[in-house]
Every structure is written in C-alpha cells, then in structure tokens.
C-alpha positions as CSV (number, residue, x, y, z in Angstrom):
1,M,50.7,3.6,150.1
2,H,50.7,7.1,151.4
3,R,52.6,9.9,149.7
4,G,53.7,13.5,150.3
5,E,56.1,16.1,149.0
6,L,59.7,16.3,150.0
7,H,61.1,19.9,149.8
8,L,64.9,20.2,149.4
9,N,67.0,23.1,148.3
10,G,69.6,22.5,145.6
11,E,72.4,21.7,148.0
12,E,70.4,19.2,149.9
13,L,69.2,17.5,146.8
14,T,72.8,17.2,145.4
15,S,74.0,15.9,148.8
16,L,71.2,13.3,149.0
17,V,71.9,11.9,145.5
18,S,75.6,11.8,146.0
19,N,75.3,9.9,149.3
20,I,72.6,7.3,148.5
21,R,73.1,4.1,146.6
22,F,70.0,3.5,144.5
23,D,71.1,0.0,143.3
24,N,68.3,-1.7,145.2
25,N,65.7,0.9,144.2
26,P,66.3,2.0,140.6
27,F,62.9,3.7,140.3
28,L,63.7,6.0,143.2
29,G,67.1,6.6,141.7
30,E,65.5,7.7,138.4
31,K,63.2,10.0,140.3
32,F,66.0,11.7,142.2
33,H,68.4,11.8,139.2
34,S,65.6,13.4,137.2
35,A,65.1,16.0,140.0
36,V,68.9,16.8,139.8
37,E,68.6,17.3,136.0
38,N,66.0,19.9,136.7
39,I,67.5,21.3,139.9
40,Q,66.4,24.6,141.4
41,L,68.6,26.5,143.9
42,E,65.9,27.4,146.3
43,S,63.3,24.7,146.3
44,N,62.8,21.3,144.8
45,Q,59.6,19.4,145.4
46,I,59.8,15.6,145.0
47,F,56.7,13.5,145.4
48,V,57.6,10.5,147.6
49,S,56.0,7.6,149.3
50,E,56.4,6.7,153.0
51,E,58.4,3.6,151.9
52,E,60.7,5.7,149.7
53,L,61.5,8.0,152.7
54,E,62.2,4.9,154.9
55,Y,64.6,3.6,152.2
56,L,66.4,7.0,152.1
57,L,66.7,7.1,155.9
58,D,68.0,3.5,155.9
59,E,70.6,4.4,153.3
60,I,71.8,7.4,155.3
61,G,71.9,5.4,158.4
62,G,73.9,6.6,161.4
63,R,76.4,8.6,159.3
64,S,77.4,11.8,161.2
65,E,78.4,14.2,158.4
66,E,76.7,17.5,159.2
67,D,74.9,17.8,155.9
68,L,73.6,14.3,156.3
69,V,72.4,14.9,159.8
70,L,70.4,17.9,158.7
71,L,69.1,15.9,155.7
72,R,68.1,13.0,157.9
73,K,66.1,15.4,160.1
74,K,64.3,16.8,157.0
75,L,63.5,13.3,155.7
76,S,62.2,12.3,159.2
77,E,60.1,15.4,159.5
78,T,58.5,14.7,156.1
79,L,57.8,11.1,157.1
80,I,56.2,12.2,160.3
81,K,54.1,14.7,158.3
82,I,52.9,12.0,155.9
83,R,52.1,9.7,158.8
84,G,50.2,12.5,160.5
85,Q,48.1,13.0,157.4
86,M,47.3,9.2,157.5
87,E,46.1,9.5,161.1
88,S,43.9,12.5,160.3
89,C,42.3,10.6,157.5
90,G,41.5,7.7,159.8
91,T,43.8,5.2,158.0
C-alpha cells in the first residue's frame, strides 16, 4: 500500500468532510473528522493511502458543484503523485 500527503486548506477540508459519507470506511472518517477538529485555515496535511484517495474520488463521483470539482482535481493530482512515486521506486 502506497501513501502520501494530501494538502487541503480549511475550506477544502470542511467541504470534503461535509460531502463524503464515511459509513463504509469508518477509519477514514475518523482520520478526516480528527483533521477537522484540528483544522488550520491555510494548510492541512493528511496522510492518505492510494486506496483512501480512490474511495474519496468514488464518493464525490460525477457531482458538478464547483467546490467539489476543484476538490476532485486536487485528490486526483495527489493520487497521480503517489502513483508517480511508486513508478520511480520501481514498484
């Protein structure tokens, strides 16, 4: 399992948590709710796995709200970065 850091500002973090159902992934829900409890306005770093990012992207789906479109882009970029690190390590 490969991991990396997801960087979100306070608004992005709040939007993500309010738009994702964590019923099927309570561990991930705890991780993000904990991040909200310690929220920073400028930058919040959350250590995530490739699988967790895929789950978040699946939950956002094809929704077209502007904040979610931007959030989906950031999640996708983080996933690509993690996968790029995997390739550079030869795994």
